[in-house]
RONU-279595 format. One record per residue (C-alpha): x, y, z; residue in one letter. Coordinates in steps of 0.5 Angstrom, whole numbers, plus 500, padded with zeros to 3 digits. Example, Ala and Ser with C-alpha at 12.3 -4.5 7.8 and 13.67 -1.06 7.14 Angstrom:
<gulums>
> 525; 491; 516; A
> 527; 498; 514; S
</gulums>
This chain:
<gulums>
> 414; 449; 402; X
> 413; 456; 400; X
> 421; 458; 403; X
> 423; 452; 399; X
> 420; 453; 393; X
> 423; 461; 393; X
> 430; 458; 394; X
> 429; 453; 388; X
> 427; 459; 383; X
> 433; 463; 387; X
> 438; 457; 385; X
> 434; 457; 378; X
> 435; 464; 377; X
> 442; 464; 379; X
> 445; 458; 375; X
> 440; 459; 368; X
> 444; 465; 365; X
> 451; 462; 365; X
> 449; 456; 361; X
> 444; 460; 355; X
> 450; 462; 351; X
> 453; 454; 352; X
> 447; 451; 350; X
> 446; 456; 344; X
> 452; 455; 341; X
> 453; 447; 343; X
> 445; 447; 339; X
> 448; 451; 333; X
> 454; 445; 333; X
> 450; 440; 333; X
> 445; 443; 328; X
> 452; 444; 323; X
> 454; 438; 325; X
> 448; 435; 321; X
> 448; 439; 316; X
> 455; 436; 315; X
> 453; 429; 316; X
> 447; 429; 311; X
> 452; 433; 305; X
> 457; 427; 307; X
> 451; 422; 306; X
> 449; 425; 299; X
> 456; 425; 297; X
> 457; 418; 298; X
> 451; 417; 294; X
> 453; 421; 289; X
> 460; 417; 289; X
> 456; 410; 290; X
> 452; 411; 283; X
> 458; 415; 279; X
> 462; 408; 282; X
> 456; 405; 280; X
> 455; 408; 272; X
> 462; 407; 271; X
> 462; 400; 273; X
> 456; 399; 268; X
> 461; 404; 263; X
> 466; 398; 264; X
> 462; 393; 262; X
> 464; 391; 255; X
> 457; 389; 254; X
> 454; 395; 255; X
> 458; 398; 249; X
> 461; 405; 252; X
> 465; 409; 248; X
> 472; 412; 250; X
> 468; 419; 250; X
> 463; 417; 256; X
> 469; 413; 260; X
> 473; 420; 260; X
> 467; 424; 262; X
> 465; 420; 268; X
> 473; 419; 270; X
> 472; 427; 270; X
> 466; 427; 274; X
> 469; 423; 278; X
> 475; 426; 280; X
> 470; 432; 280; X
> 466; 429; 285; X
> 473; 426; 290; X
> 475; 434; 289; X
> 468; 435; 292; X
> 469; 429; 297; X
> 475; 432; 300; X
> 473; 438; 301; X
> 468; 436; 304; X
> 471; 432; 308; X
> 475; 437; 310; X
> 470; 442; 312; X
> 468; 435; 316; X
> 474; 435; 320; X
> 475; 443; 321; X
> 467; 442; 323; X
> 469; 436; 329; X
> 476; 440; 332; X
> 471; 446; 333; X
> 465; 442; 335; X
> 472; 438; 340; X
> 474; 446; 341; X
> 467; 448; 344; X
> 466; 442; 348; X
> 473; 442; 352; X
> 472; 449; 352; X
> 464; 448; 355; X
> 467; 443; 359; X
> 472; 449; 362; X
> 467; 453; 362; X
> 463; 448; 367; X
> 469; 447; 371; X
> 470; 454; 371; X
> 462; 455; 373; X
> 463; 450; 378; X
> 469; 453; 381; X
> 465; 460; 380; X
> 459; 457; 384; X
> 463; 454; 390; X
> 467; 461; 391; X
> 461; 463; 390; X
> 458; 460; 395; X
> 464; 461; 401; X
> 463; 468; 400; X
> 455; 467; 401; X
> 458; 465; 407; X
> 463; 470; 408; X
> 458; 474; 406; X
> 453; 472; 411; X
> 459; 472; 417; X
> 460; 479; 415; X
> 453; 480; 416; X
> 453; 477; 423; X
> 458; 480; 425; X
> 456; 487; 422; X
> 449; 485; 427; X
> 453; 485; 432; X
> 458; 491; 431; X
> 451; 495; 429; X
> 449; 491; 438; X
> 455; 493; 440; X
> 456; 500; 437; X
> 449; 501; 440; X
> 450; 499; 448; X
> 456; 503; 447; X
> 452; 509; 445; X
> 448; 508; 450; X
> 454; 507; 455; X
> 456; 513; 452; X
> 449; 517; 453; X
> 449; 515; 461; X
> 457; 516; 462; X
> 455; 523; 459; X
> 449; 524; 464; X
> 453; 521; 469; X
> 458; 526; 469; X
> 454; 532; 468; X
> 451; 529; 474; X
> 458; 529; 476; X
> 459; 536; 474; X
> 452; 539; 478; X
> 455; 535; 484; X
> 461; 537; 483; X
> 459; 545; 484; X
> 455; 544; 488; X
> 460; 540; 493; X
> 464; 546; 491; X
> 459; 552; 493; X
> 458; 547; 499; X
> 466; 547; 501; X
> 467; 555; 500; X
> 461; 555; 505; X
> 465; 551; 510; X
> 472; 555; 508; X
> 467; 561; 510; X
> 465; 558; 515; X
> 471; 556; 518; X
> 475; 562; 517; X
> 470; 565; 521; X
> 471; 560; 527; X
> 478; 560; 526; X
> 478; 568; 527; X
> 473; 567; 533; X
> 477; 561; 536; X
> 484; 565; 536; X
> 479; 571; 538; X
> 478; 566; 545; X
> 485; 565; 545; X
> 487; 571; 546; X
> 482; 573; 551; X
> 483; 565; 554; X
> 491; 567; 555; X
> 489; 574; 557; X
> 485; 572; 562; X
> 489; 567; 564; X
> 495; 572; 565; X
> 491; 577; 568; X
> 489; 571; 573; X
> 496; 568; 574; X
> 497; 576; 576; X
> 492; 575; 581; X
> 494; 568; 584; X
> 502; 571; 584; X
> 499; 577; 589; X
> 495; 572; 591; X
> 500; 568; 594; X
> 505; 573; 596; X
> 499; 577; 600; X
> 498; 569; 603; X
> 506; 569; 604; X
> 505; 576; 608; X
> 499; 573; 612; X
> 503; 567; 614; X
> 509; 570; 616; X
> 505; 575; 621; X
> 501; 570; 623; X
> 507; 566; 624; X
> 510; 572; 628; X
> 504; 573; 632; X
> 504; 565; 635; X
> 511; 566; 636; X
> 509; 571; 640; X
> 504; 568; 644; X
> 508; 563; 645; X
> 513; 567; 648; X
> 507; 571; 652; X
> 505; 563; 654; X
> 512; 561; 656; X
> 513; 567; 661; X
> 507; 566; 664; X
> 508; 559; 665; X
> 515; 560; 668; X
> 511; 564; 674; X
> 507; 558; 675; X
> 510; 551; 674; X
> 518; 553; 673; X
> 523; 552; 668; X
> 522; 544; 668; X
> 516; 545; 663; X
> 520; 551; 659; X
> 525; 545; 658; X
> 520; 539; 656; X
> 516; 544; 651; X
> 523; 546; 647; X
> 526; 539; 647; X
> 519; 538; 643; X
> 520; 544; 639; X
> 527; 542; 637; X
> 525; 535; 635; X
> 519; 536; 631; X
> 524; 542; 627; X
> 529; 536; 626; X
> 524; 530; 624; X
> 524; 529; 616; X
> 518; 532; 612; X
> 514; 525; 611; X
> 514; 523; 604; X
> 509; 516; 601; X
> 510; 517; 594; X
> 516; 512; 591; X
> 519; 515; 585; X
> 524; 510; 582; X
> 521; 503; 585; X
> 525; 498; 586; X
> 533; 499; 586; X
> 534; 492; 584; X
> 534; 489; 578; X
> 530; 483; 576; X
> 531; 478; 570; X
> 525; 477; 567; X
> 524; 469; 567; X
> 518; 468; 567; X
> 511; 471; 564; X
> 507; 474; 569; X
> 502; 477; 565; X
> 500; 476; 558; X
> 495; 481; 555; X
> 492; 482; 548; X
> 493; 489; 548; X
> 493; 491; 540; X
> 489; 484; 539; X
> 490; 482; 531; X
> 495; 488; 530; X
> 503; 489; 530; X
> 506; 493; 537; X
> 511; 498; 535; X
> 512; 500; 542; X
> 511; 500; 549; X
> 515; 505; 555; X
> 515; 504; 562; X
> 512; 511; 567; X
> 521; 513; 569; X
> 516; 517; 575; X
> 515; 511; 578; X
> 507; 511; 577; X
> 507; 503; 576; X
> 505; 505; 568; X
> 506; 502; 561; X
> 504; 505; 555; X
> 503; 500; 549; X
> 502; 504; 541; X
> 500; 499; 535; X
> 498; 499; 528; X
> 491; 499; 530; X
> 492; 506; 531; X
> 491; 507; 539; X
> 494; 509; 545; X
> 494; 504; 551; X
> 496; 505; 558; X
> 496; 499; 563; X
> 497; 498; 570; X
> 503; 495; 570; X
> 502; 491; 577; X
> 496; 489; 576; X
> 496; 489; 568; X
> 489; 492; 568; X
> 487; 497; 562; X
> 487; 503; 565; X
> 486; 509; 559; X
> 485; 508; 552; X
> 487; 513; 546; X
> 485; 513; 539; X
> 489; 516; 533; X
> 488; 518; 525; X
> 484; 512; 523; X
> 488; 507; 519; X
> 494; 511; 520; X
> 499; 507; 525; X
> 502; 509; 532; X
> 509; 508; 531; X
> 512; 511; 537; X
> 510; 512; 545; X
> 511; 515; 551; X
> 509; 517; 559; X
> 511; 521; 563; X
> 507; 522; 571; X
> 500; 524; 568; X
> 502; 525; 560; X
> 502; 521; 554; X
> 504; 522; 547; X
> 503; 517; 541; X
> 507; 519; 535; X
> 503; 517; 528; X
> 504; 517; 520; X
> 499; 522; 519; X
> 505; 526; 521; X
> 502; 529; 527; X
> 504; 528; 534; X
> 499; 527; 539; X
> 500; 529; 547; X
> 494; 526; 552; X
> 492; 527; 560; X
> 492; 520; 562; X
> 488; 521; 569; X
> 482; 526; 565; X
> 484; 521; 559; X
> 483; 528; 554; X
> 487; 531; 548; X
> 492; 536; 551; X
> 495; 538; 544; X
> 495; 535; 538; X
> 503; 537; 535; X
> 502; 539; 527; X
> 509; 541; 523; X
> 513; 535; 520; X
> 511; 534; 512; X
> 512; 526; 513; X
> 510; 521; 517; X
> 513; 521; 524; X
> 517; 516; 527; X
> 519; 516; 534; X
> 516; 521; 540; X
> 520; 522; 547; X
> 517; 527; 553; X
> 522; 531; 556; X
> 518; 532; 563; X
> 523; 535; 566; X
> 522; 541; 561; X
> 515; 540; 560; X
> 517; 539; 553; X
> 515; 533; 547; X
> 521; 531; 542; X
> 519; 528; 536; X
> 524; 526; 529; X
> 520; 525; 523; X
> 522; 522; 516; X
> 522; 529; 513; X
> 529; 529; 516; X
> 528; 532; 522; X
> 528; 533; 529; X
> 522; 539; 533; X
> 522; 540; 540; X
> 515; 543; 543; X
> 514; 546; 548; X
> 508; 544; 552; X
> 508; 547; 559; X
> 502; 552; 557; X
> 495; 551; 553; X
> 497; 552; 546; X
> 503; 549; 544; X
> 510; 552; 541; X
> 515; 549; 536; X
> 521; 552; 539; X
> 527; 548; 536; X
> 527; 544; 529; X
> 534; 540; 528; X
> 536; 538; 521; X
> 540; 533; 518; X
> 542; 528; 512; X
> 539; 522; 514; X
> 531; 520; 517; X
> 531; 519; 525; X
> 528; 512; 526; X
> 529; 513; 535; X
> 530; 518; 541; X
> 533; 518; 548; X
> 534; 523; 553; X
> 540; 523; 558; X
> 540; 526; 565; X
> 542; 533; 562; X
> 534; 535; 558; X
> 537; 540; 554; X
> 542; 534; 551; X
> 538; 528; 546; X
> 541; 522; 543; X
> 539; 520; 536; X
> 540; 514; 532; X
> 539; 514; 524; X
> 537; 510; 518; X
> 544; 511; 515; X
> 548; 508; 521; X
> 549; 513; 525; X
> 548; 515; 532; X
> 548; 523; 534; X
> 548; 527; 540; X
> 545; 534; 539; X
> 545; 541; 544; X
> 538; 543; 545; X
> 539; 549; 546; X
> 543; 552; 540; X
> 541; 547; 536; X
> 548; 544; 535; X
> 551; 537; 534; X
> 555; 534; 540; X
> 559; 529; 536; X
> 556; 526; 530; X
> 558; 517; 529; X
> 557; 515; 523; X
> 557; 507; 520; X
> 556; 504; 527; X
> 551; 499; 524; X
> 551; 496; 518; X
> 544; 497; 516; X
> 540; 503; 520; X
> 540; 504; 527; X
> 532; 502; 530; X
> 534; 504; 537; X
> 538; 508; 542; X
> 538; 507; 549; X
> 542; 510; 554; X
> 546; 506; 561; X
> 542; 511; 566; X
> 548; 507; 571; X
> 553; 509; 566; X
> 552; 516; 562; X
> 558; 515; 558; X
> 555; 509; 554; X
> 548; 507; 549; X
> 546; 501; 547; X
> 543; 500; 540; X
> 540; 496; 535; X
> 541; 495; 527; X
> 538; 492; 522; X
> 544; 488; 521; X
> 542; 483; 527; X
> 546; 486; 532; X
> 546; 490; 539; X
> 552; 495; 541; X
> 555; 498; 547; X
> 557; 505; 544; X
> 562; 509; 549; X
> 559; 516; 547; X
> 566; 519; 548; X
> 569; 516; 543; X
> 564; 512; 538; X
> 568; 506; 539; X
> 564; 499; 540; X
> 565; 496; 547; X
> 560; 491; 546; X
> 557; 487; 540; X
> 552; 482; 542; X
> 549; 477; 537; X
> 546; 470; 536; X
> 544; 466; 530; X
> 536; 467; 533; X
> 536; 474; 534; X
> 534; 477; 527; X
> 533; 486; 526; X
> 528; 487; 520; X
> 523; 493; 523; X
> 526; 499; 523; X
> 522; 501; 530; X
> 525; 494; 533; X
> 527; 496; 540; X
> 534; 494; 545; X
> 534; 496; 551; X
> 540; 496; 558; X
> 538; 494; 564; X
> 537; 500; 571; X
> 544; 498; 573; X
> 548; 497; 566; X
> 550; 490; 568; X
> 545; 486; 562; X
> 542; 488; 555; X
> 536; 486; 552; X
> 532; 484; 545; X
> 527; 480; 542; X
> 528; 476; 535; X
> 523; 480; 530; X
> 522; 473; 527; X
> 521; 468; 533; X
> 519; 472; 538; X
> 525; 470; 542; X
> 527; 474; 547; X
> 535; 474; 549; X
> 539; 477; 554; X
> 547; 479; 554; X
> 552; 481; 560; X
> 555; 486; 559; X
> 562; 486; 561; X
> 563; 479; 557; X
> 558; 479; 551; X
> 555; 472; 554; X
> 548; 470; 553; X
> 545; 470; 560; X
> 538; 468; 558; X
> 533; 466; 552; X
> 526; 465; 553; X
> 521; 463; 548; X
> 515; 465; 550; X
> 512; 470; 545; X
> 508; 465; 538; X
> 511; 471; 534; X
> 517; 475; 532; X
> 518; 481; 538; X
> 519; 488; 535; X
> 517; 493; 542; X
> 521; 492; 549; X
> 523; 496; 555; X
> 527; 495; 562; X
> 525; 500; 568; X
> 527; 500; 575; X
> 519; 499; 576; X
> 514; 502; 581; X
> 512; 499; 587; X
> 510; 492; 585; X
> 517; 491; 581; X
> 515; 489; 575; X
> 521; 492; 570; X
> 521; 488; 563; X
> 515; 489; 558; X
> 515; 485; 551; X
> 510; 486; 545; X
> 509; 482; 538; X
> 506; 482; 532; X
> 500; 480; 534; X
> 499; 485; 539; X
> 501; 481; 544; X
> 503; 484; 551; X
> 508; 480; 556; X
> 509; 484; 563; X
> 515; 479; 566; X
> 518; 477; 572; X
</gulums>
């Protein structure tokens, strides 16, 4: 009730003031009208009285004189003039009153409009007040956030200063450790050189002792023969001579099988289906050309795995940088190499499963790696448009040669001559290199409509090479002329990855590649380019394939798809 009373009083105070002047003017006009009405009534009474007198004077019975009539007429004229004047004043007052009423009505309308406008403005003011209140709250919240951010920034700055100090200390410790490491390396190398020198001296001494021992044995044999001649005669000497000759001409035994089966096995059915890189795309698969029955794979999970090609058993797993996919791998005898997108290449020992070398020097991701086993070197190709040769014959690796060109290298292969190299590039060209001089042997451009994704030399014919390209075709090329001898296509064969493989069989009569979309494995004849077989055992696109002479098990073909599934074919 108090709030209602307060609101009524507030409304009364707000709405009374504009009407005070109107009420006062209206009361004044009413008072003037009343006074004029009273004057009008008095004048009417006077006129009525004068008319009565006039009638009385005009009556003959009264006996009024002409003078009285004249006076009455004059008085009547005067009264009429006065009455007309009063009538004009009354009309004027009525006119003013009407104008005042119209003005009051207009004023009341204006007042109503002003009241509506005032109400609207009050609502707007209320809205503005609410908005202002919200803005104040928001400003307060933002101020609190700014204060918190400032405090956090100060804390972060303090932490950053602490981290800088820690990093500085770690850098100093690292420099100290690197210096100690260099000292240890130099000492180790010098000690190793001394040991090698001593070993060489010991070997020479051993050779001399062996020769002396052989001379002593031959002398003892001659003495024994001379004694046997005197005891048993010449027959026994003849028998011993034959046995010695037979032993001398007998070839040395060698149970090591270097190249496996020489017959080419055309894949027909999967022998082993292995989950090599579960859920991650496989990027490369290669066989060991030393006949150790090993196959190595790598993928987007940053690992390199070594498998037994005969049993499908996992022999070793090597890890690269986390979250950096491994794009290429290779295996030779007891060495495994893996090239990664972290701009480096790693070399491991299969037997000890330890990393031997971490090759650092490229400025961009490393796309391909090959082991040049006969030269004890590693060859890497990078997106920085360079090819590097690394000497790993010693404990500390050494970069020996850098080959530069105008296009990114996507694939490499080493011919039978270890001093030469073939490379495929993203400009669709195939180039040959002399690793001793660093010069180009040949440069065949525009072989593919897209980039060259793989290059594989024909081991049966050193003048031919098989390439795969982003134009979804394989080509058999004569590297003496750069002319494609055969082109292999199929409507279901698609190459979309820059690391997609294409291979030639060990006898050079077949080429094989798989589609990056359907996963179908295609095998063509090199003589006429006809399709020999199409195998659909993969459930996703295949990017990696290799075909080798195989080891003791005779297994020769391996493929790997985008789901990390490895198939060893029989």
